Structure formats: structure tokens, C-alpha cells
N, C-alpha and C positions, 0 to 999 in steps of 0.2 A: 166208412166201412167196408170193407172187401166184401162183393156178390158173389158168392158160393155156387156153386163150383165154376171154379176156377178153368176155361177150357182152354187149351192150346189154342192154335190162329185158324189150325185146319178142325175144330171140331170136332177132332175124332177119337181127343183123351180129356179127362179129367187131370188137370197139373194139381190141383189140394180139391179135397171137399172140407164145407166144414168142419167134419168128426175127423178128417186126416188132421186138420190147425189142432185141436184140442191140447194135444199134448207135446207141440211144437216154446219150446220157452220163449218168452219172448224177448224183445231186443232190449242185449246186458245182460238176461240172464245163463249164461253161461260165461259171464264174464272172468271167475273166480275159479272157473273146472281147468287146470292142468288139461286137459282132455278131452276137450270139446268131445261131442255128441253128434255126428248129420243124419239128420231125420229124414232126408229127405236126394234124391239124386237127376236131376235134371241132367239133359242130354240133347247135342246137336248127332242126327241118326245120321248124318251126312257126314261128316265134321267132326274136328279133336274139344268140342267145347263139353266144362263137364260142370256142373255147379254144386256143391254140396251145399243143403240149408241147414242150418243148425238155427236161426231163431228167426223169429215172424213179429210183425205188429199190426196183425188183423186188421189195424184201424184204416191204417195208410196203403198195405201192400209190401211195406218196406220189408225184404226179408235181407240175412248176416248168413256169410258162409261164405265155401274156398271156393274158389273157381281153377282150372285147369283147363289148358290148350296149348297147341305145339310152341303157341310163343311164349307161355309159362309154363312150363313142366314141371314146375317148382310149387306150384297154384299160386294166388296171392288171395288173401283176406279182406273180407270188401262187403258191400252193402247191390245189393242187386236189386230190381222191381220185377215183384212177381206179377202183376197186374197194375193197369195203372190206364181208369177210362180216357184220361186227356191228350195222355199223348202214349197212348197203345201201344205204342212198334219201339216204344224204348223199357218195355219189357218183356221177362218173359214170357208172358200169356200171347203176345207180338208178333216172336220174331222168326223172323223165316230164313233158313240157310241152307244154299240150294238150293229151295223150292220147298224143301221140307219143315214142317214144325217143330220145336222143341216140347220131348217127350220127357214124362216122367218112368223111372226106373222101375217100373212094377211090381219086381222083384226086391228092392232092398230091404234092407231091416238096417235103423237105427244101429251106427256105428261109429267106436271112434275115428275121430278125425286123421287119428297117427295112420288108420288102417286105407285108410280114403284114398286115391287116385285118381 
């Protein structure tokens, strides 16, 4: 079970709190939705990576969404770990890019994925 709040590597920001996670559909919850809703946006402040989370397994910390980067400008759908106690460096909470921790866009509002880039 995820331990909330999930903080970024430097502890400077809560990536997700229990209250924030309540409205995120479970994995597969938007499978039949034509234009899935991104609930949160995470990014590397000093890089080109952006993750849009559409679904979350609150037990395992596995999230589903779309990631964009300079290597994949059209984005790619898939799963990623929001947090992982056993292998923290393999999760968003444990990533540091160019010396900076992953951040959550505090101003992002739930948005259809067709409008996310």
C-alpha cells in the first residue's frame, strides 16, 4: 500500500497526497474512454520529460499515463512507478535529473489527453 504523502527525492514537494489520489481512476478505469483525462502532470524542471497520469493503482504505486520527452515528442502511453520502497530510484519519487527532483505542476487541472503536450 502506498504511504502518503509521496514526496519528491529532495522532499521539497508532495507529488501526491491521499486526498489528491482519491479521484484518480484505478488502472484500466479509463480504458473505454475516447479522450482519457490526465489528473496530474509531473516534469523534470531542468529537462524535457513530462508525465501525465491518467490512472493509479494505490496499492502498488503503479501509474498509467503518457510520457513526453525530446526523445519521444509525440508521447508514449504506458505504466510508470509513482513510488516504490524497494527500488526508489526506479520511481518518479526517486528520480533526480540534472540535480533536480521531479516536480508536480501545482497549477495543472484535470485535462483531456488530447490537450496535453
